[in-house]
C-alpha positions as CSV (number, residue, x, y, z in Angstrom):
1,M,13.5,0.6,-69.1
2,L,10.6,1.3,-71.5
3,T,9.6,4.3,-69.5
4,R,13.1,5.6,-69.7
5,I,13.3,5.3,-73.4
6,T,10.0,7.0,-74.2
7,N,10.9,9.8,-71.7
8,L,13.6,10.9,-74.3
9,N,12.3,13.5,-76.9
10,I,13.9,11.8,-79.8
11,S,12.3,8.5,-78.8
12,K,9.0,10.0,-78.6
13,Y,9.5,11.8,-81.9
14,F,10.7,8.5,-83.2
15,L,7.5,6.6,-82.1
16,I,5.2,9.2,-83.5
17,S,7.0,9.2,-86.6
18,C,6.6,5.4,-86.7
19,L,2.9,5.9,-86.6
20,A,2.8,8.7,-89.1
21,S,5.1,6.5,-91.3
22,I,2.7,3.7,-91.2
23,I,-0.2,6.1,-92.4
24,D,1.9,7.3,-94.9
25,L,3.2,4.1,-96.4
26,T,-0.2,2.6,-96.1
27,L,-2.1,5.2,-98.1
28,A,1.0,5.8,-100.6
29,S,1.0,1.9,-101.2
30,Y,-2.7,1.8,-101.6
31,L,-2.8,4.8,-104.2
32,Y,0.1,3.4,-106.1
33,N,-0.9,-0.4,-106.0
34,K,-4.8,-0.2,-106.1
35,M,-5.7,3.3,-107.5
36,D,-2.8,3.2,-110.1
37,I,-1.7,6.8,-109.3
38,N,1.9,7.9,-110.2
39,Y,4.3,7.1,-107.5
40,L,5.4,10.4,-106.9
41,I,1.8,11.6,-106.4
42,A,1.0,8.9,-104.1
43,C,4.1,9.4,-102.0
44,N,3.3,13.0,-101.5
45,L,-0.4,12.2,-100.7
46,G,1.0,9.7,-98.1
47,I,3.4,12.1,-96.6
48,A,0.9,15.0,-96.2
49,A,-1.6,12.6,-94.3
50,G,1.4,11.4,-92.1
51,F,2.2,15.2,-91.8
52,L,-1.0,16.2,-90.1
53,F,-0.9,13.3,-87.8
54,Q,2.7,14.0,-86.8
55,Y,2.1,17.7,-86.5
56,F,-0.7,17.4,-83.8
57,T,1.0,14.6,-81.7
58,S,4.4,16.2,-82.0
59,M,3.2,19.5,-80.7
60,K,1.6,17.8,-77.7
61,Y,4.0,15.4,-76.8
62,V,7.7,16.5,-78.1
63,F,8.2,19.9,-78.7
64,N,7.9,23.0,-76.4
65,A,5.6,25.0,-78.6
66,E,1.7,25.6,-78.4
67,R,-0.3,25.1,-81.6
68,L,0.0,28.7,-82.7
69,I,0.4,30.1,-86.2
70,R,4.2,30.5,-85.7
71,S,4.5,26.9,-84.7
72,F,2.8,25.7,-87.5
73,V,4.5,27.7,-89.9
74,I,7.7,26.3,-88.6
75,Y,6.6,23.0,-88.9
76,F,5.0,23.3,-92.1
77,A,8.2,24.9,-93.7
78,T,10.3,21.8,-92.2
79,F,7.8,19.5,-93.7
80,V,8.2,21.0,-97.0
81,L,11.9,20.6,-96.7
82,G,11.2,16.8,-95.7
83,L,9.0,16.6,-98.7
84,L,11.6,17.8,-101.0
85,L,14.2,15.5,-99.4
86,A,11.6,12.6,-99.7
87,S,10.8,13.1,-103.2
88,G,14.2,13.5,-104.2
89,T,15.2,10.2,-102.4
90,M,12.3,8.5,-103.8
91,W,13.3,9.7,-107.4
92,I,16.7,8.7,-107.3
93,S,16.2,5.3,-105.7
94,Y,13.2,4.3,-107.8
95,N,14.2,5.9,-111.2
96,I,18.2,5.9,-111.2
97,L,18.8,2.8,-108.8
98,K,16.0,1.2,-109.9
99,L,15.0,-0.3,-106.4
100,T,11.6,-1.6,-105.8
101,F,8.7,0.8,-104.7
102,L,8.6,-0.4,-101.1
103,I,12.5,-0.1,-100.5
104,S,12.4,3.2,-102.2
105,K,9.6,4.5,-100.0
106,L,11.3,3.5,-96.9
107,M,14.5,5.2,-97.8
108,S,12.7,8.4,-98.6
109,M,11.2,8.3,-95.2
110,A,14.5,7.7,-93.3
111,V,16.3,10.4,-95.0
112,P,14.2,13.4,-93.8
113,F,13.6,12.1,-90.4
114,F,16.7,13.4,-88.7
115,I,17.0,16.4,-90.5
116,T,13.5,17.5,-89.8
117,Y,13.8,16.6,-86.1
118,F,16.8,18.4,-85.5
119,I,15.8,21.6,-87.4
120,R,12.5,21.6,-85.3
121,K,14.3,20.7,-82.0
122,I,16.5,23.9,-82.6
123,V,13.6,26.1,-83.6
124,L,10.7,24.8,-81.5
125,G,12.7,23.5,-78.7
126,V,11.8,20.3,-76.8
127,Q,9.8,19.6,-73.6
128,R,12.1,18.9,-70.7
129,E,12.5,15.1,-70.5
130,G,10.3,13.3,-68.3
131,C,8.1,16.6,-67.9
132,V,4.5,15.7,-69.2
133,K,1.6,17.2,-67.7
134,Y,-1.2,14.9,-66.7
135,E,-3.7,16.9,-68.9
136,N,-1.3,16.5,-71.9
137,L,-2.0,12.8,-71.7
138,L,-5.6,13.3,-72.4
């Protein structure tokens, strides 16, 4: 059953996004709580670090695109859209709704997830389900 779940592209994207989110959340929390950096700057730096990880792994395991300049430009454009959505969600939940940093950060990670996935899926296409070449696993 786990193999069947991981063969689904959105499941692969979700797992990669979870790892990217751990990088994002860890860095953002450290910068905000320990380095006393503004919450929006800390969140955006965390998002940027997670983006780099997510780009390289998603291009390899999820989307049907080689790491060409065109693919990077598309991925980067959707990253900017996701960043705007995340920053807006963070600002609203932290400043307006007065939620805690952690809850606001988690909300700002959830909102852009589906939007960017479906845009990337439409523009980049996806690898056929269950078709991962052996050399792609290395």
